[in-house]
Every structure is written in C-alpha cells, then in structure tokens.
mmCIF file of the protein (N, C-alpha, C, O) and its ligand, coordinates in Angstrom:
data_MODEL
# 
_entry.id   MODEL 
# 
loop_
_entity.id 
_entity.type 
_entity.pdbx_number_of_molecules 
1 polymer     1 
2 non-polymer 1 
# 
_entity_poly.entity_id                      1 
_entity_poly.type                           'polypeptide(L)' 
_entity_poly.nstd_linkage                   no 
_entity_poly.nstd_monomer                   no 
_entity_poly.pdbx_seq_one_letter_code       MCGCCGRDLPRTTVHELGGTSEVYVCRRCALWMAARIGRR 
_entity_poly.pdbx_seq_one_letter_code_can   MCGCCGRDLPRTTVHELGGTSEVYVCRRCALWMAARIGRR 
_entity_poly.pdbx_strand_id                 A 
# 
loop_
_entity_poly_seq.entity_id 
_entity_poly_seq.num 
_entity_poly_seq.mon_id 
_entity_poly_seq.hetero 
1 1  MET n 
1 2  CYS n 
1 3  GLY n 
1 4  CYS n 
1 5  CYS n 
1 6  GLY n 
1 7  ARG n 
1 8  ASP n 
1 9  LEU n 
1 10 PRO n 
1 11 ARG n 
1 12 THR n 
1 13 THR n 
1 14 VAL n 
1 15 HIS n 
1 16 GLU n 
1 17 LEU n 
1 18 GLY n 
1 19 GLY n 
1 20 THR n 
1 21 SER n 
1 22 GLU n 
1 23 VAL n 
1 24 TYR n 
1 25 VAL n 
1 26 CYS n 
1 27 ARG n 
1 28 ARG n 
1 29 CYS n 
1 30 ALA n 
1 31 LEU n 
1 32 TRP n 
1 33 MET n 
1 34 ALA n 
1 35 ALA n 
1 36 ARG n 
1 37 ILE n 
1 38 GLY n 
1 39 ARG n 
1 40 ARG n 
# 
loop_
_struct_asym.id 
_struct_asym.entity_id 
A 1 
B 2 
# 
loop_
_chem_comp.id 
_chem_comp.type 
_chem_comp.mon_nstd_flag 
ALA 'L-peptide linking' y 
ARG 'L-peptide linking' y 
ASP 'L-peptide linking' y 
CYS 'L-peptide linking' y 
GLU 'L-peptide linking' y 
GLY 'peptide linking'   y 
HIS 'L-peptide linking' y 
ILE 'L-peptide linking' y 
LEU 'L-peptide linking' y 
MET 'L-peptide linking' y 
PRO 'L-peptide linking' y 
SER 'L-peptide linking' y 
THR 'L-peptide linking' y 
TRP 'L-peptide linking' y 
TYR 'L-peptide linking' y 
VAL 'L-peptide linking' y 
ZN  non-polymer         . 
# 
_pdbx_entity_nonpoly.entity_id   2 
_pdbx_entity_nonpoly.name        ? 
_pdbx_entity_nonpoly.comp_id     ZN 
# 
_pdbx_nonpoly_scheme.asym_id         B 
_pdbx_nonpoly_scheme.entity_id       2 
_pdbx_nonpoly_scheme.mon_id          ZN 
_pdbx_nonpoly_scheme.ndb_seq_num     1 
_pdbx_nonpoly_scheme.pdb_seq_num     101 
_pdbx_nonpoly_scheme.auth_seq_num    101 
_pdbx_nonpoly_scheme.pdb_mon_id      ZN 
_pdbx_nonpoly_scheme.auth_mon_id     ZN 
_pdbx_nonpoly_scheme.pdb_strand_id   A 
_pdbx_nonpoly_scheme.pdb_ins_code    . 
# 
loop_
_atom_site.group_PDB 
_atom_site.id 
_atom_site.type_symbol 
_atom_site.label_atom_id 
_atom_site.label_alt_id 
_atom_site.label_comp_id 
_atom_site.label_asym_id 
_atom_site.label_entity_id 
_atom_site.label_seq_id 
_atom_site.pdbx_PDB_ins_code 
_atom_site.Cartn_x 
_atom_site.Cartn_y 
_atom_site.Cartn_z 
_atom_site.occupancy 
_atom_site.B_iso_or_equiv 
_atom_site.pdbx_formal_charge 
_atom_site.auth_seq_id 
_atom_site.auth_comp_id 
_atom_site.auth_asym_id 
_atom_site.auth_atom_id 
_atom_site.pdbx_PDB_model_num 
ATOM   1   N  N  . MET A 1 1  ? 64.675 79.548 -0.196  1.00 0.00 ? 1   MET A N  1 
ATOM   2   C  CA . MET A 1 1  ? 65.255 80.128 -1.410  1.00 0.00 ? 1   MET A CA 1 
ATOM   3   C  C  . MET A 1 1  ? 65.866 79.026 -2.282  1.00 0.00 ? 1   MET A C  1 
ATOM   4   O  O  . MET A 1 1  ? 66.551 78.127 -1.794  1.00 0.00 ? 1   MET A O  1 
ATOM   5   N  N  . CYS A 1 2  ? 65.606 79.124 -3.538  1.00 0.00 ? 2   CYS A N  1 
ATOM   6   C  CA . CYS A 1 2  ? 66.129 78.125 -4.461  1.00 0.00 ? 2   CYS A CA 1 
ATOM   7   C  C  . CYS A 1 2  ? 67.631 78.319 -4.650  1.00 0.00 ? 2   CYS A C  1 
ATOM   8   O  O  . CYS A 1 2  ? 68.093 79.425 -4.930  1.00 0.00 ? 2   CYS A O  1 
ATOM   9   N  N  . GLY A 1 3  ? 68.378 77.244 -4.496  1.00 0.00 ? 3   GLY A N  1 
ATOM   10  C  CA . GLY A 1 3  ? 69.817 77.326 -4.637  1.00 0.00 ? 3   GLY A CA 1 
ATOM   11  C  C  . GLY A 1 3  ? 70.268 77.340 -6.091  1.00 0.00 ? 3   GLY A C  1 
ATOM   12  O  O  . GLY A 1 3  ? 71.459 77.434 -6.388  1.00 0.00 ? 3   GLY A O  1 
ATOM   13  N  N  . CYS A 1 4  ? 69.306 77.245 -6.981  1.00 0.00 ? 4   CYS A N  1 
ATOM   14  C  CA . CYS A 1 4  ? 69.644 77.212 -8.407  1.00 0.00 ? 4   CYS A CA 1 
ATOM   15  C  C  . CYS A 1 4  ? 69.346 78.550 -9.074  1.00 0.00 ? 4   CYS A C  1 
ATOM   16  O  O  . CYS A 1 4  ? 70.244 79.217 -9.589  1.00 0.00 ? 4   CYS A O  1 
ATOM   17  N  N  . CYS A 1 5  ? 68.073 78.929 -9.058  1.00 0.00 ? 5   CYS A N  1 
ATOM   18  C  CA . CYS A 1 5  ? 67.701 80.170 -9.732  1.00 0.00 ? 5   CYS A CA 1 
ATOM   19  C  C  . CYS A 1 5  ? 67.676 81.335 -8.750  1.00 0.00 ? 5   CYS A C  1 
ATOM   20  O  O  . CYS A 1 5  ? 67.547 82.490 -9.156  1.00 0.00 ? 5   CYS A O  1 
ATOM   21  N  N  . GLY A 1 6  ? 67.801 81.029 -7.432  1.00 0.00 ? 6   GLY A N  1 
ATOM   22  C  CA . GLY A 1 6  ? 67.894 82.081 -6.442  1.00 0.00 ? 6   GLY A CA 1 
ATOM   23  C  C  . GLY A 1 6  ? 66.574 82.710 -6.073  1.00 0.00 ? 6   GLY A C  1 
ATOM   24  O  O  . GLY A 1 6  ? 66.546 83.725 -5.376  1.00 0.00 ? 6   GLY A O  1 
ATOM   25  N  N  . ARG A 1 7  ? 65.483 82.133 -6.523  1.00 0.00 ? 7   ARG A N  1 
ATOM   26  C  CA . ARG A 1 7  ? 64.180 82.678 -6.194  1.00 0.00 ? 7   ARG A CA 1 
ATOM   27  C  C  . ARG A 1 7  ? 63.828 82.386 -4.750  1.00 0.00 ? 7   ARG A C  1 
ATOM   28  O  O  . ARG A 1 7  ? 64.144 81.327 -4.206  1.00 0.00 ? 7   ARG A O  1 
ATOM   29  N  N  . ASP A 1 8  ? 63.172 83.344 -4.157  1.00 0.00 ? 8   ASP A N  1 
ATOM   30  C  CA . ASP A 1 8  ? 62.754 83.164 -2.783  1.00 0.00 ? 8   ASP A CA 1 
ATOM   31  C  C  . ASP A 1 8  ? 61.466 82.357 -2.759  1.00 0.00 ? 8   ASP A C  1 
ATOM   32  O  O  . ASP A 1 8  ? 60.394 82.859 -3.097  1.00 0.00 ? 8   ASP A O  1 
ATOM   33  N  N  . LEU A 1 9  ? 61.589 81.099 -2.353  1.00 0.00 ? 9   LEU A N  1 
ATOM   34  C  CA . LEU A 1 9  ? 60.448 80.197 -2.361  1.00 0.00 ? 9   LEU A CA 1 
ATOM   35  C  C  . LEU A 1 9  ? 60.172 79.675 -0.971  1.00 0.00 ? 9   LEU A C  1 
ATOM   36  O  O  . LEU A 1 9  ? 61.093 79.530 -0.167  1.00 0.00 ? 9   LEU A O  1 
ATOM   37  N  N  . PRO A 1 10 ? 58.917 79.390 -0.676  1.00 0.00 ? 10  PRO A N  1 
ATOM   38  C  CA . PRO A 1 10 ? 58.589 78.766 0.607   1.00 0.00 ? 10  PRO A CA 1 
ATOM   39  C  C  . PRO A 1 10 ? 59.150 77.355 0.677   1.00 0.00 ? 10  PRO A C  1 
ATOM   40  O  O  . PRO A 1 10 ? 59.303 76.688 -0.346  1.00 0.00 ? 10  PRO A O  1 
ATOM   41  N  N  . ARG A 1 11 ? 59.446 76.915 1.854   1.00 0.00 ? 11  ARG A N  1 
ATOM   42  C  CA . ARG A 1 11 ? 60.070 75.598 2.044   1.00 0.00 ? 11  ARG A CA 1 
ATOM   43  C  C  . ARG A 1 11 ? 59.226 74.464 1.484   1.00 0.00 ? 11  ARG A C  1 
ATOM   44  O  O  . ARG A 1 11 ? 59.743 73.402 1.139   1.00 0.00 ? 11  ARG A O  1 
ATOM   45  N  N  . THR A 1 12 ? 57.953 74.696 1.399   1.00 0.00 ? 12  THR A N  1 
ATOM   46  C  CA . THR A 1 12 ? 57.068 73.618 0.949   1.00 0.00 ? 12  THR A CA 1 
ATOM   47  C  C  . THR A 1 12 ? 57.169 73.395 -0.548  1.00 0.00 ? 12  THR A C  1 
ATOM   48  O  O  . THR A 1 12 ? 56.752 72.353 -1.055  1.00 0.00 ? 12  THR A O  1 
ATOM   49  N  N  . THR A 1 13 ? 57.717 74.359 -1.248  1.00 0.00 ? 13  THR A N  1 
ATOM   50  C  CA . THR A 1 13 ? 57.776 74.236 -2.705  1.00 0.00 ? 13  THR A CA 1 
ATOM   51  C  C  . THR A 1 13 ? 59.174 73.929 -3.203  1.00 0.00 ? 13  THR A C  1 
ATOM   52  O  O  . THR A 1 13 ? 59.415 73.828 -4.406  1.00 0.00 ? 13  THR A O  1 
ATOM   53  N  N  . VAL A 1 14 ? 60.093 73.781 -2.259  1.00 0.00 ? 14  VAL A N  1 
ATOM   54  C  CA . VAL A 1 14 ? 61.448 73.449 -2.682  1.00 0.00 ? 14  VAL A CA 1 
ATOM   55  C  C  . VAL A 1 14 ? 61.791 72.033 -2.238  1.00 0.00 ? 14  VAL A C  1 
ATOM   56  O  O  . VAL A 1 14 ? 61.145 71.478 -1.349  1.00 0.00 ? 14  VAL A O  1 
ATOM   57  N  N  . HIS A 1 15 ? 62.785 71.469 -2.845  1.00 0.00 ? 15  HIS A N  1 
ATOM   58  C  CA . HIS A 1 15 ? 63.173 70.100 -2.549  1.00 0.00 ? 15  HIS A CA 1 
ATOM   59  C  C  . HIS A 1 15 ? 64.657 70.046 -2.206  1.00 0.00 ? 15  HIS A C  1 
ATOM   60  O  O  . HIS A 1 15 ? 65.495 70.693 -2.834  1.00 0.00 ? 15  HIS A O  1 
ATOM   61  N  N  . GLU A 1 16 ? 64.944 69.253 -1.192  1.00 0.00 ? 16  GLU A N  1 
ATOM   62  C  CA . GLU A 1 16 ? 66.346 69.119 -0.812  1.00 0.00 ? 16  GLU A CA 1 
ATOM   63  C  C  . GLU A 1 16 ? 67.032 68.136 -1.747  1.00 0.00 ? 16  GLU A C  1 
ATOM   64  O  O  . GLU A 1 16 ? 66.508 67.060 -2.032  1.00 0.00 ? 16  GLU A O  1 
ATOM   65  N  N  . LEU A 1 17 ? 68.175 68.510 -2.206  1.00 0.00 ? 17  LEU A N  1 
ATOM   66  C  CA . LEU A 1 17 ? 68.903 67.640 -3.111  1.00 0.00 ? 17  LEU A CA 1 
ATOM   67  C  C  . LEU A 1 17 ? 69.506 66.479 -2.345  1.00 0.00 ? 17  LEU A C  1 
ATOM   68  O  O  . LEU A 1 17 ? 70.038 66.648 -1.248  1.00 0.00 ? 17  LEU A O  1 
ATOM   69  N  N  . GLY A 1 18 ? 69.416 65.305 -2.937  1.00 0.00 ? 18  GLY A N  1 
ATOM   70  C  CA . GLY A 1 18 ? 69.973 64.119 -2.284  1.00 0.00 ? 18  GLY A CA 1 
ATOM   71  C  C  . GLY A 1 18 ? 71.479 64.215 -2.175  1.00 0.00 ? 18  GLY A C  1 
ATOM   72  O  O  . GLY A 1 18 ? 72.166 64.411 -3.178  1.00 0.00 ? 18  GLY A O  1 
ATOM   73  N  N  . GLY A 1 19 ? 71.997 64.080 -0.965  1.00 0.00 ? 19  GLY A N  1 
ATOM   74  C  CA . GLY A 1 19 ? 73.432 64.118 -0.756  1.00 0.00 ? 19  GLY A CA 1 
ATOM   75  C  C  . GLY A 1 19 ? 73.985 65.525 -0.668  1.00 0.00 ? 19  GLY A C  1 
ATOM   76  O  O  . GLY A 1 19 ? 75.170 65.717 -0.396  1.00 0.00 ? 19  GLY A O  1 
ATOM   77  N  N  . THR A 1 20 ? 73.138 66.499 -0.896  1.00 0.00 ? 20  THR A N  1 
ATOM   78  C  CA . THR A 1 20 ? 73.593 67.877 -0.816  1.00 0.00 ? 20  THR A CA 1 
ATOM   79  C  C  . THR A 1 20 ? 72.786 68.604 0.243   1.00 0.00 ? 20  THR A C  1 
ATOM   80  O  O  . THR A 1 20 ? 71.785 69.252 -0.063  1.00 0.00 ? 20  THR A O  1 
ATOM   81  N  N  . SER A 1 21 ? 73.212 68.497 1.455   1.00 0.00 ? 21  SER A N  1 
ATOM   82  C  CA . SER A 1 21 ? 72.465 69.072 2.557   1.00 0.00 ? 21  SER A CA 1 
ATOM   83  C  C  . SER A 1 21 ? 72.433 70.592 2.493   1.00 0.00 ? 21  SER A C  1 
ATOM   84  O  O  . SER A 1 21 ? 73.375 71.237 2.031   1.00 0.00 ? 21  SER A O  1 
ATOM   85  N  N  . GLU A 1 22 ? 71.344 71.136 2.961   1.00 0.00 ? 22  GLU A N  1 
ATOM   86  C  CA . GLU A 1 22 ? 71.172 72.591 3.027   1.00 0.00 ? 22  GLU A CA 1 
ATOM   87  C  C  . GLU A 1 22 ? 71.131 73.228 1.648   1.00 0.00 ? 22  GLU A C  1 
ATOM   88  O  O  . GLU A 1 22 ? 71.319 74.438 1.514   1.00 0.00 ? 22  GLU A O  1 
ATOM   89  N  N  . VAL A 1 23 ? 70.895 72.444 0.652   1.00 0.00 ? 23  VAL A N  1 
ATOM   90  C  CA . VAL A 1 23 ? 70.720 73.005 -0.683  1.00 0.00 ? 23  VAL A CA 1 
ATOM   91  C  C  . VAL A 1 23 ? 69.317 72.667 -1.158  1.00 0.00 ? 23  VAL A C  1 
ATOM   92  O  O  . VAL A 1 23 ? 68.964 71.500 -1.333  1.00 0.00 ? 23  VAL A O  1 
ATOM   93  N  N  . TYR A 1 24 ? 68.533 73.701 -1.362  1.00 0.00 ? 24  TYR A N  1 
ATOM   94  C  CA . TYR A 1 24 ? 67.162 73.498 -1.774  1.00 0.00 ? 24  TYR A CA 1 
ATOM   95  C  C  . TYR A 1 24 ? 66.915 74.151 -3.124  1.00 0.00 ? 24  TYR A C  1 
ATOM   96  O  O  . TYR A 1 24 ? 67.352 75.272 -3.381  1.00 0.00 ? 24  TYR A O  1 
ATOM   97  N  N  . VAL A 1 25 ? 66.224 73.445 -3.958  1.00 0.00 ? 25  VAL A N  1 
ATOM   98  C  CA . VAL A 1 25 ? 65.893 74.001 -5.262  1.00 0.00 ? 25  VAL A CA 1 
ATOM   99  C  C  . VAL A 1 25 ? 64.410 73.807 -5.520  1.00 0.00 ? 25  VAL A C  1 
ATOM   100 O  O  . VAL A 1 25 ? 63.789 72.896 -4.973  1.00 0.00 ? 25  VAL A O  1 
ATOM   101 N  N  . CYS A 1 26 ? 63.850 74.662 -6.348  1.00 0.00 ? 26  CYS A N  1 
ATOM   102 C  CA . CYS A 1 26 ? 62.451 74.514 -6.700  1.00 0.00 ? 26  CYS A CA 1 
ATOM   103 C  C  . CYS A 1 26 ? 62.284 73.297 -7.621  1.00 0.00 ? 26  CYS A C  1 
ATOM   104 O  O  . CYS A 1 26 ? 63.252 72.774 -8.173  1.00 0.00 ? 26  CYS A O  1 
ATOM   105 N  N  . ARG A 1 27 ? 61.055 72.877 -7.762  1.00 0.00 ? 27  ARG A N  1 
ATOM   106 C  CA . ARG A 1 27 ? 60.794 71.657 -8.513  1.00 0.00 ? 27  ARG A CA 1 
ATOM   107 C  C  . ARG A 1 27 ? 61.321 71.743 -9.940  1.00 0.00 ? 27  ARG A C  1 
ATOM   108 O  O  . ARG A 1 27 ? 61.856 70.772 -10.476 1.00 0.00 ? 27  ARG A O  1 
ATOM   109 N  N  . ARG A 1 28 ? 61.169 72.878 -10.529 1.00 0.00 ? 28  ARG A N  1 
ATOM   110 C  CA . ARG A 1 28 ? 61.619 73.046 -11.903 1.00 0.00 ? 28  ARG A CA 1 
ATOM   111 C  C  . ARG A 1 28 ? 63.132 72.884 -12.019 1.00 0.00 ? 28  ARG A C  1 
ATOM   112 O  O  . ARG A 1 28 ? 63.639 72.214 -12.919 1.00 0.00 ? 28  ARG A O  1 
ATOM   113 N  N  . CYS A 1 29 ? 63.831 73.511 -11.090 1.00 0.00 ? 29  CYS A N  1 
ATOM   114 C  CA . CYS A 1 29 ? 65.285 73.414 -11.104 1.00 0.00 ? 29  CYS A CA 1 
ATOM   115 C  C  . CYS A 1 29 ? 65.725 71.999 -10.746 1.00 0.00 ? 29  CYS A C  1 
ATOM   116 O  O  . CYS A 1 29 ? 66.709 71.495 -11.287 1.00 0.00 ? 29  CYS A O  1 
ATOM   117 N  N  . ALA A 1 30 ? 64.993 71.358 -9.831  1.00 0.00 ? 30  ALA A N  1 
ATOM   118 C  CA . ALA A 1 30 ? 65.335 69.999 -9.432  1.00 0.00 ? 30  ALA A CA 1 
ATOM   119 C  C  . ALA A 1 30 ? 65.255 69.073 -10.635 1.00 0.00 ? 30  ALA A C  1 
ATOM   120 O  O  . ALA A 1 30 ? 66.138 68.245 -10.857 1.00 0.00 ? 30  ALA A O  1 
ATOM   121 N  N  . LEU A 1 31 ? 64.194 69.222 -11.404 1.00 0.00 ? 31  LEU A N  1 
ATOM   122 C  CA . LEU A 1 31 ? 64.030 68.390 -12.592 1.00 0.00 ? 31  LEU A CA 1 
ATOM   123 C  C  . LEU A 1 31 ? 65.124 68.706 -13.611 1.00 0.00 ? 31  LEU A C  1 
ATOM   124 O  O  . LEU A 1 31 ? 65.672 67.815 -14.260 1.00 0.00 ? 31  LEU A O  1 
ATOM   125 N  N  . TRP A 1 32 ? 65.419 69.977 -13.729 1.00 0.00 ? 32  TRP A N  1 
ATOM   126 C  CA . TRP A 1 32 ? 66.448 70.398 -14.686 1.00 0.00 ? 32  TRP A CA 1 
ATOM   127 C  C  . TRP A 1 32 ? 67.804 69.837 -14.287 1.00 0.00 ? 32  TRP A C  1 
ATOM   128 O  O  . TRP A 1 32 ? 68.553 69.333 -15.124 1.00 0.00 ? 32  TRP A O  1 
ATOM   129 N  N  . MET A 1 33 ? 68.106 69.931 -13.007 1.00 0.00 ? 33  MET A N  1 
ATOM   130 C  CA . MET A 1 33 ? 69.391 69.437 -12.516 1.00 0.00 ? 33  MET A CA 1 
ATOM   131 C  C  . MET A 1 33 ? 69.475 67.923 -12.627 1.00 0.00 ? 33  MET A C  1 
ATOM   132 O  O  . MET A 1 33 ? 70.509 67.366 -12.996 1.00 0.00 ? 33  MET A O  1 
ATOM   133 N  N  . ALA A 1 34 ? 68.356 67.265 -12.299 1.00 0.00 ? 34  ALA A N  1 
ATOM   134 C  CA . ALA A 1 34 ? 68.323 65.806 -12.373 1.00 0.00 ? 34  ALA A CA 1 
ATOM   135 C  C  . ALA A 1 34 ? 68.552 65.356 -13.807 1.00 0.00 ? 34  ALA A C  1 
ATOM   136 O  O  . ALA A 1 34 ? 69.298 64.410 -14.060 1.00 0.00 ? 34  ALA A O  1 
ATOM   137 N  N  . ALA A 1 35 ? 67.917 66.026 -14.724 1.00 0.00 ? 35  ALA A N  1 
ATOM   138 C  CA . ALA A 1 35 ? 68.074 65.687 -16.134 1.00 0.00 ? 35  ALA A CA 1 
ATOM   139 C  C  . ALA A 1 35 ? 69.498 65.959 -16.591 1.00 0.00 ? 35  ALA A C  1 
ATOM   140 O  O  . ALA A 1 35 ? 70.080 65.195 -17.361 1.00 0.00 ? 35  ALA A O  1 
ATOM   141 N  N  . ARG A 1 36 ? 70.038 67.052 -16.107 1.00 0.00 ? 36  ARG A N  1 
ATOM   142 C  CA . ARG A 1 36 ? 71.391 67.439 -16.502 1.00 0.00 ? 36  ARG A CA 1 
ATOM   143 C  C  . ARG A 1 36 ? 72.421 66.434 -15.977 1.00 0.00 ? 36  ARG A C  1 
ATOM   144 O  O  . ARG A 1 36 ? 73.350 66.042 -16.683 1.00 0.00 ? 36  ARG A O  1 
ATOM   145 N  N  . ILE A 1 37 ? 72.228 66.034 -14.721 1.00 0.00 ? 37  ILE A N  1 
ATOM   146 C  CA . ILE A 1 37 ? 73.149 65.077 -14.117 1.00 0.00 ? 37  ILE A CA 1 
ATOM   147 C  C  . ILE A 1 37 ? 72.965 63.700 -14.748 1.00 0.00 ? 37  ILE A C  1 
ATOM   148 O  O  . ILE A 1 37 ? 73.929 62.978 -15.002 1.00 0.00 ? 37  ILE A O  1 
ATOM   149 N  N  . GLY A 1 38 ? 71.694 63.354 -14.997 1.00 0.00 ? 38  GLY A N  1 
ATOM   150 C  CA . GLY A 1 38 ? 71.399 62.038 -15.547 1.00 0.00 ? 38  GLY A CA 1 
ATOM   151 C  C  . GLY A 1 38 ? 71.940 61.855 -16.950 1.00 0.00 ? 38  GLY A C  1 
ATOM   152 O  O  . GLY A 1 38 ? 72.234 60.739 -17.378 1.00 0.00 ? 38  GLY A O  1 
ATOM   153 N  N  . ARG A 1 39 ? 72.065 62.951 -17.652 1.00 0.00 ? 39  ARG A N  1 
ATOM   154 C  CA . ARG A 1 39 ? 72.528 62.858 -19.030 1.00 0.00 ? 39  ARG A CA 1 
ATOM   155 C  C  . ARG A 1 39 ? 74.008 62.494 -19.124 1.00 0.00 ? 39  ARG A C  1 
ATOM   156 O  O  . ARG A 1 39 ? 74.468 61.924 -20.113 1.00 0.00 ? 39  ARG A O  1 
ATOM   157 N  N  . ARG A 1 40 ? 74.740 62.844 -18.057 1.00 0.00 ? 40  ARG A N  1 
ATOM   158 C  CA . ARG A 1 40 ? 76.167 62.546 -18.108 1.00 0.00 ? 40  ARG A CA 1 
ATOM   159 C  C  . ARG A 1 40 ? 76.444 61.143 -17.822 1.00 0.00 ? 40  ARG A C  1 
ATOM   160 O  O  . ARG A 1 40 ? 77.603 60.729 -17.825 1.00 0.00 ? 40  ARG A O  1 
HETATM 161 ZN ZN . ZN  B 2 .  ? 64.847 77.292 -9.008  1.00 0.00 2 101 ZN  A ZN 1 
# 
C-alpha cells in the first residue's frame, strides 16, 4: 500500500523511501515527494 496516496499496490510497484523504513510509496508519489523535498 502506498504511504502517500493510500492506494493498495503490489510490493513490486512501490519503493521504500530512503531513511524511512516501512514506508512505501508508488513511483509517482516517490517522484512527487522527491521533487517536493528537493525543492526545499
Ligand atoms: Zn502513491
């Protein structure tokens, strides 16, 4: 399940966030979060 949008996704399509264990987000959310964090 994506920890961002809450969608139920298979483990193969989600990515674990670096430094944030047990938090998985889908690729789209990962990119969105990365961009959001990178902008600051
Ligand atoms: Zn998501």
